[in-house]
C-alpha positions in Angstrom: 0.0 0.0 0.0 1.5 3.4 -1.0 1.2 6.7 0.7 -1.6 8.0 -1.5 -3.8 5.0 -0.6 -3.2 5.6 3.1 -4.1 9.3 2.8 -7.1 8.5 0.7 -8.4 5.9 3.1 -7.8 8.3 6.1 -9.7 11.1 4.3 -12.6 8.8 3.3 -12.7 7.4 6.9 -13.0 10.9 8.3 -15.8 11.6 5.8 -17.6 8.5 7.1 -17.3 9.7 10.6 -18.6 13.2 9.7 -21.5 11.6 7.7 -22.5 9.4 10.7 -22.4 12.4 13.0 -24.5 14.5 10.6 -27.0 11.7 10.3 -27.2 11.3 14.0 -27.8 15.0 14.5 -30.3 14.9 11.6 -28.4 17.5 9.7 -28.9 15.3 6.7 -31.7 12.9 5.9 -31.3 9.2 6.5 -31.5 8.2 2.8 -28.8 10.8 1.9 -26.6 9.6 4.8 -26.9 5.9 3.7 -26.1 6.8 0.1 -23.1 8.8 1.1 -21.9 6.0 3.4 -22.3 3.5 0.5 -20.3 5.7 -1.8 -17.6 6.3 0.8 -17.4 2.6 1.6 -17.0 1.7 -2.0 -14.3 4.3 -2.3 -12.4 2.9 0.7 -12.7 -0.7 -0.8 -11.4 0.6 -4.1 -8.5 2.3 -2.4 -7.6 -0.9 -0.5 -7.8 -3.1 -3.6 -7.7 -1.1 -6.8 -7.4 -4.2 -9.0 -10.9 -5.3 -8.0 -12.4 -2.3 -9.8 -10.8 -3.6 -13.0 -12.3 -7.0 -12.4 -15.8 -5.5 -11.8 -15.4 -3.2 -14.8 -14.5 -6.0 -17.1 -17.5 -8.0 -15.9 -19.7 -5.0 -16.9 -18.0 -4.7 -20.3 -15.7 -1.7 -19.4 -12.0 -2.1 -20.1 -10.5 -0.3 -17.0 -11.5 0.1 -13.4 -10.7 3.8 -13.5 -13.2 4.2 -16.3 -15.8 2.5 -14.2 -15.1 4.8 -11.3 -15.2 7.9 -13.6 -18.6 6.8 -14.9 -20.0 6.1 -11.5 -18.7 9.5 -10.1 -20.3 11.3 -13.1 -23.6 9.7 -12.2 -23.3 10.6 -8.6 -22.4 14.2 -9.3 -25.2 14.6 -11.8 -27.7 13.2 -9.3 -26.3 15.6 -6.7 -26.8 18.6 -9.0 -30.3 17.4 -9.8 -31.3 17.1 -6.1 -29.7 20.6 -5.5 -31.7 22.0 -8.4 -35.0 20.6 -7.0 -34.3 22.0 -3.6 -33.4 25.4 -5.0 -36.6 25.5 -7.0 -38.6 24.7 -3.8 -36.9 27.4 -1.9 -37.5 29.9 -4.7 -41.2 29.0 -4.8 -41.5 29.4 -1.0 -39.7 32.7 -1.1 -42.1 33.9 -3.9 -45.1 33.0 -1.8 -43.6 34.7 1.3 -42.9 37.9 -0.6 -46.4 37.9 -2.1 -47.9 37.5 1.4 -45.7 40.2 2.8 -46.6 42.6 -0.1 -50.3 42.1 0.5 -49.9 42.7 4.2 -47.9 45.9 3.7 -50.1 47.3 0.9 -51.7 50.7 1.6 -55.1 50.2 3.1 -54.6 46.6 3.9 -55.7 45.5 7.4 -52.8 44.7 9.7 -53.1 41.7 11.9 -53.6 42.8 15.5 -53.9 46.5 14.7 -57.0 48.5 15.3 -58.8 50.6 12.6 -56.6 53.3 11.0 -57.4 56.9 11.4 -58.3 57.4 7.8 -60.5 54.3 7.8 -64.2 55.0 8.1 -65.7 54.2 11.5 -67.5 50.8 11.7 -71.2 51.1 11.2 -73.6 49.7 13.8 -76.1 47.3 12.3 
């Protein structure tokens, strides 16, 4: 095992610990934590035995293990971008609704929650 493998395994191990802590604190959802742990575990296994990735790649019809890793990482990154995009869309929609509600509440002549009648409002009529 060379120095790069040792450093890579240490970094991936630290990321495993951080992911477990984030999952326990519920900073990230359980499905996300499980997916990240699976990816990190596969990374650690590939760092320990790099030749195994070539065996798996050839079984899938890919010539080299590094190509397999590149393809899988591309899929993971694209999935991450897609999830981020969906969350960003949701936040933008919520922000739009909040701004609309705030604009309606602050519009001239709009009743304010908890406030009495305005001085320029006509007095309420008795039925």
